[in-house]
NUKOL-238514 format. One record per residue: residue in one letter; x, y, z of N, C-alpha, C, O in turn. Coordinates in steps of 0.1 Angstrom, whole numbers, plus 5000, padded with zeros to 4 digits. Layout:
AXYZXYZXYZXYZ;...
END
This chain:
M401004508912401504378907402004408892401204458884;T403204368889403704398875404004268868404204268856;T404004158874404404028868403503918872403003908883;T403303828863402603698866403603598868404303558859;L403703538880404703438883404103298882402903278886;R404903208878404403068877405402988884406603008884;G404902878891405802788898406002818912405402908918;R406902738918407102748933408302838936409402818930;I408202928945409203008950409502978965408502978973;V410702938968411102908982411703028988412703088983;I411203069000411703189007412403129020411603079029;A413703129021414403079033414503189043415003299039;G414003169055414003269065412803369063413003489064;G411703319060410503399056409503429066408403469063;S409803399079408703419089408703559095407803589103;G409703639092409703779098409003879090408303849080;F409203999094408504119087408704119072407704119064;L409904109068410204119053409803989046409303999035;G410003879052409603749046408103739044407603699033;V407303779054405803769052405403869042404503839034;S406003989042405604089032405904039018405104049008;L407103979016407503919003406603798999406203788987;A406303719008405403599006404103649001403503588991;R403503749007402203799003402303858989401403838980;H403403928986403503998973403603888962403003898952;L404503788964404703688954403403598952403103558940;T402703568962401403498960400403578952399703528944;E400403708955399503798947399903798932399103828924;C401203778930401703768916401403638910401703618898;G400903538917400603408912401503298915401303178910;A402503318923403503218926402903128937402103168945;E403402998938403202908949404402928958405502898954;V404202978970405203018979405402908990404402868996;V406702878993407002789004408002869013409002919008;I407702879026408502949035409302839044408702759050;L410602859043411502779052411802859064412402969063;S411502809076411802879088411802789100411102679099;R412402829111412302749123411002769130410402669134;R410502889130409102909136408102929126408402969114;K406902899129405802899120405503049116405303129125;P405403079103405103219099403603249101402803159104;A403203369098401803399098401003319088401603269078;Q399703299090398903219081398703299068398603419069;G398703229058398503289045398503189034398503069037;A398503229021398403139010399803089007400203088995;W400503029017401802979015402002849023401202839033;K402902769020403202649027404402669036405302749032;H404402609048405602629057406302489058405702389060;V407602499057408502379059409502419070410202519069;V409602329080410602359091412002319087412202209081;W412902399091414402359089415102429101414602519107;D416402389102417202449113418202549107419002609115;A418202569094419102659087420602629088421402709087;R420802499092422302459093422602329087423702309083;T421602239088421902099083421002049073419802099072;L421501959064420601909054419501819060419701759070;G418301819054417201739059416101729048416301759037;E415001679053413901659043413401789037412801789026;W413701899044413302029038413802049024413202119017;A414901999021415602019008414701978996414902028985;A413701888998412901838988412101958981411701948970;C411802058989410902168984411702248973411102328966;L413002238973413802308963413802238949414102308939;D413602108949413702038937412502078928411302058931;G412802128916411802178907411202318910410302358902;A411702378920411302518923411702618912412702598905;A410902718910411202818900412302918904412902988896;G412502928918413403018923413503008938412602958944;V414603058944414803058958415303198962416103258956;V414703248974415203378979415703348994415003279001;N416903388997417403369010417503499018418203589015;L416703499029416703609038417203579052417203669061;V417803469054418203419067419303499073420303529067;G419103539086420103609093419503659106418503719107;R420303629117419903679130419803829130420603899124;S418803889137418604029137419804099143420404049153;V420204209137421304289143420804389153421604459159;D419504389155418904479165419104419179418104359185;C420304419184420604359197421904419203422604489196;V422104389215423404429222424504339216424304209216;K425604389211426604319205427504239214428704279216;T427004149221427804059230428603969220428203949209;P429703899225430403809217429503699212429603649200;E428603649220427703539216426803589204426503519195;H426203709206425403769195426103789182425603759171;C427303839183428103869171428403739164428403729152;D428703629172429003499166427803449159427903389148;E426603469165425403419158425003499146424403439137;I425203629147424903709135425703659123425203659112;L427003629125427803579114427403429110427103409098;R427303349120427003209117425603179111425503099101;S424603249115423303239110423303259095422503189088;R424003359091424003399076424803299068424403249058;V426003279073426903189065426503049064426502989054;E426002999076425702849076424402829068424302729062;A423402919069422202899062422402909047421902829039;T423302999043423603019028424402889023424102839013;R425302849032426102729028425202609026425402529017;V424302579035423502459035422502469023422102359018;L422002589020421202599008422002558995421502478987;G423202598994424102558983424302408983424302348972;M424502348995424702208996423502128991423602028984;A422302178995421002118991420802118976420402018970;M421102228970420902238956421902158948421602108937;R423102148953424102068946423801918947423901848938;K423201878959422801738960421601708951421601598945;I420701808949419601788940420101768926419601678919;Q421101848922421601838909422401698907422201638896;E423101658917423901538915423001408915423401308910;T421801418921420901308921419901308910418901238911;G420101398900419201398889418001488890417101478881;G417901568901416801658902417001788895417901798887;V416101878897416102008890416202118901415202158906;P417402168903417502288913416902408907416802418895;P416602508916416002628911417002698901418202708904;P416502758890417402818880417902958885418803008879;V417203018895417703148900417703148915416803098922;W418703208920418903228935419103378938420003438933;V418103438945418203578949418603578964417903528972;Q419703648966420403638980420303778986420803878981;M419803778998419903909007421303929011422003839015;S421704059011423004099017422804229024421604269026;T423804299028423704419035424504539030425604519026;A423804649029424504779025425504819036426304909034;H425404759048426404789059427804739055428704769063;I427904669044429204619040430104729037431304719037;Y429504849034430304969031430805039043431605139042;G430504989055430905059067430105179070428905179067;D430705279076429905399081430705529077431005609085;P430905539064431605659059430805789060429705789053;L431105889067430306009069430306089057431306129052;E429106119052428906209041429506159028429906239019;V429806029026430305979014429205889008428705799015;R428905908995427905828989428505698983429505708976;C427905588987428505458982427505398971426305418972;E428105318962427405248952428005108951428905078959;E427605038941428004898940429504878940430004788947;D430304958933431704928933432505008943433705018943;S431805068953432605128964433305028973432804918974;P434405058979435104968987434404929000433605019005;P434504809005433904779018434504849029435604899028;G433804859041434304929052435004839062435504729058;Y435104879074435804809085434904779096434104869100;G435004659102434204629114433404509113433604429103;L432604479123431804359123430904349111430904249104;A430104449108429104439097429704419083429304329076;P430804489080431404459067432004319066432004249056;T432604279078433104139078432004039076432203939069;V430904059083429703969081429203969066429003869060;G429104089061428604109047429504029037429003969028;K430804049039431703979029431603829031431603759021;A431603779043431503639045430203579040430203469034;W429103659041427803619036427803599021427303499016;E428403699014428403699000429403588995429103528984;E430503569002431403458998430703328999431003238990;A429903309009429203179011428203158999428103048994;F427603268995426603258984427403228971427003138963;N428503298968429203268956429803128955429903068945;A430103068967430702938967429502838965429802728960;G428302868970427202768968426402778955425802688952;L426502888948425802908936426302808925427502798923;L425302738919425702638909426002718896425502828893;A426802648887427202708875425902728866425902818857;S424902648868423702658860422702758865421702788858;Q423002818876422002918882422403058879423603098878;R421403138878421503288878421503338892420503308899;G422503408896422603458910422403608911423003678902;V421603658920421403798922421603828937421003758946;V422503918940422703958954422204098956422504188948;L421404118967420804248969421304308983421004258993;R422104408982422604478994421604578998421504688992;T420904549009419804649013420104699027421104659033;S419204789031419504849044418204849052417704749057;F417604969054416504989063415204979056414805069048;V414504869057413204849050412104899058411904859070;V411304999053410205059060408905009054408805009042;G407904979063406604939058405704919069406004939081;K404404899066403404879076403604749083404004649077;P403204739096403304619103402504509097401504529091;N403004379098402304269093402404159103403004179114;E401904039100401903929110403303879113403503809122;G404303929105405703889107406403989116407603969119;G405704099121406304189130406204329124405404359115;T406904429131406804569127408004609119407904719113;G409004529117410204569110411004669118410704699130;A412004729111412904819118412204949121412805029130;L411104979115410405109118409705109131409305219136;G409404989137408604979148409005069160408305149165;K410305049164410805119176410905269173410505349181;L411405309161411505449158410105519157410005629162;G409105449152407805509151407205529165406605629167;F407405439174407005459187407605579194406905659200;L408905589193409605699198409105839193409005939200;A408905839180408405959173407005999179406706119180;R406105899181404805929186404705979200403906059204;V405705939208405705989222406606109225406906139236;G407106169214407906289215409406269217410106359221;L409906149215411306119217412006099204413206059204;G411406129193412006099180412706219174412506259162;G413606279182414306399176415606349170415806229168;T416506439166417706409160418606319169418606339182;V419206219164420106129171421506159169422006169158;G422306179180423706219179423906339171423206439173;S424806339161425106459153424006489143423806599138;G423206379139422206399129422706389115422006399106;R424006389114424706389100424806249094425006229082;Q424706139103424806009098423705969088422606009089;G424205899077423305859067422305749070422605659078;I421105759065420105659066419705619051419005699044;S420105499047419705449035418505359037418605259045;W417405379031416105319034415405269021415905309010;I414405189022413605149011412205109015412105049026;H411205149008409805109011409704959008410204908999;A408904889017408804739015408204699002408604598996;L407304778996406804748983407904748972407904658964;D408704848973409804858963410804738965411304688956;M411104708978411904588981411304468975412104388969;N410004448976409404328971409504328956409704218950;R409304438950409404448935410804418930410904368919;I411804458938413204428934413404278935414004218926;F412904208945413004068946412303998935412803908928;E411104048932410303998920411104008907411103918899;R411704118905412504148893413704048893414003998882;G414304028904415403938904415103798901415803728894;L413903758905413403628901413003608887413103498881;T412503718881411903698867412703758856412503718844;D413603848858414303918848415603848845416603858853;A415703778834416903698831418203778829419303728829;S418003918827419203998825419804048838420904108838;M419104018849419604068862420503968868420103858872;R421803998869422803908875423803988884424004108881;G424303918893425303978901424804068913423704038918;M425604158917425304238929424704368926425104438918;Y423604398934422904528933422804588947422604518957;V422904728947422404798959420904808958420304848947;A420204768969418704768969418204868980417704818990;T418404998977417805098986417205198977417405208965;A416405288983415805398976416905488971418005498977;P416605568960417705648954418005778961418905858957;S417205808972417405928979417705908994416805929002;P418905858998419205849012419205989018419506089012;V418905989031418906119039419706109051420105999055;N420006219058420706209070419706189081418506199079;N420206149093419306119104418406239108417206219111;R418906359108418106479111416906489102415806509107;E417106469089415906479080415006359081413806379081;F415506239083414706129084413806139097412606109096;M414306169108413506179120412506299119411406279124;K412806399112411906509110410706459102409506489105;E411006389091409906329083409106229090407906219089;L409806149098409106049106408106109116407006059118;R408606209123407706279133406506339126405306329131;G406706399114405506449107404606349102403306369103;A405106229098404206129093403506049104402306019103;A404206029115403705949126402806029135402105969144;G402806159134401906249142402306249157401406239166;G403606269159404106269173403506389181403406499176;L403206359194402706459203401606539197401606669196;G400506469193399306529188399506599175398806689171;G400506549167400706609154401506729154401606799143;L402206769165403006889165404406869159405006969156;G404806749157406006719150407206749159408306779154;I407006749172408106779181408806649186408106549189;G410106649187410806539192412106579199412906649194;L412206529211413406559219414606499213414606379209;P415806569211417006509206417606409215417406409228;A418306309210419006219218420506239215421006199204;F421206289225422706319224423406189224422906089229;S424606189218425406069217425605989230425405869230;W425906069240426105999253424805939259424905839265;M423705999256422405939260422205809252421705709258;V422505799239422305679231423205569236422805459237;K424405609239425405509243425005449256425305329259;L424405519265423905469278422605399277422405289282;G421705459270420305409269420005299260419205209263;A420705289249420505189239420605049244419704969243;P421805019251421904879256421104849268420604739271;L420904959277420204929289418704939288418004859294;V418105029280416705039278416104979266415104899267;M416804999254416204949242416804809239416404739229;R417804769246418504639244419004619230418804519223;T419704729225420204729212421604799212422004849222;D422204799200423504849198423404999195422705039186;P424105089203424005229200424505269186424005369180;D425405189180425905229167424905219156425005279146;L423805139158422705129149422105269147421605299136;A422105349157421505489156422505589154422205689147;L423805579159424805679158425605679145426205769142;C425605559138426405549126425405529114424205499116;G425905539102425105519091425905539078427105559078;R425105529067425805539054424805589043423605569044;F425305659033424505709022424805609010425905619005;V423805529006424005428996423005448985421805478988;V423405448972422505468961422505348952423505278950;P421305318946421205198937421505228923420605228914;T422805248920423205288907422805188896422305228885;R423005058898422704958888421204958885420804948873;L420404948895419004948893418505068885417605048876;L418905178888418505298881419005298867418205328857;A420205248864420705238851420005138842419905148830;E419405038849418704928842417204958841416404878837;G416805078845415405128843414405088854413205108852;F414905048866413905018876413305158881414005248884;E412005158882411305278887410705258901409905168903;F411205338910410805328924409405388926409205498921;R408505318932407205378936407405488946406605578947;Y408305468955408605558966410005598967410805548975;P410405698958411805738958412205838968413405848971;E411205898975411505998985411005958998409905898999;V411705999009411305949022410005999027409205929034;R409606129023408406179028407206099022406206069029;G407206069009406105999003406105849009405005799011;A407205789012407205659017406605649031405705569034;L407105739040406505739053405105789054404305739062;G404705879045403305929044402405809040401305799046;E402805729031402005609027401805519039400805459041;I402905489046402905389057402005439068401205359074;Y402005569071401205619082399805679078399105739086;S399505669065398305739060397005689066396105769068;T396905559069395705499074395805469089394905409095;G396905509095397105479109397605339112397905299123;S397805259101398205119103399805109103400304999104;G400405219103401905219104402405219118403605229121;K401405219128401805219142402505089145401904979143;G403705099151404404979155404104949170404604839175;
END
């Protein structure tokens, strides 16, 4: 804990793995946390308010007088990309961001006090999947569904942000951490595969994996809420992205696959393309594509990562055995 927080922080979309992790972190920093979500989050030292993430309602009252708001809302991309799922991936992000902006504008117009800072989740996938090219904040966006969603998400945020508010956008990627009451996070499936001997190189193994430890992600959110000099868009990933081959090797070593032997059968591209939608019920491109993204602005502004290297991050997660998903 590096900061003592005062006042109410509203986390929109806070019932999942990342939201529960952030809620716990902020309450430990002294904040009064309110989670806005459709489903009830894990029990903790926070208040839960129900909303549909699309329409104005009584939930908006919790924003009046709040010290800050964090928006994490978005349907999981860990799914088969049917037209219906693609539509919901886009709509869930844009509509939730838009209605948050509407709620804060209404608070301002009726004499209330909207949160002075809005920290907005975005995606490093906005850069697309350039092989062996390192991307940073000013790199051009890519092509495809994820970049289109990322751009629409950020446009909705910029349109909703009040002139009186300080806005921070965090383009993040693969958040790794220990399971909590909000779920196992993105590491859950990969950790299971590594433990049963199936966590070998995926496809060519050259695709980039930009990752960040959950503690560092929480500290960046905290900094966004409390540091008045932090404005605009930031890449929020660890400073040392790795390729898939290296990541899976480190994961096998940390997770103790096959009795600690570190052995993992490779998954060839054709196997992933067949098995991902049929067995794992997910999109094969999540495993076969990737990007190398670096947090240039955070480093330039002096942010110190607790877990800058993947070996240390995964070692901490699996050190007590609680990293099992």
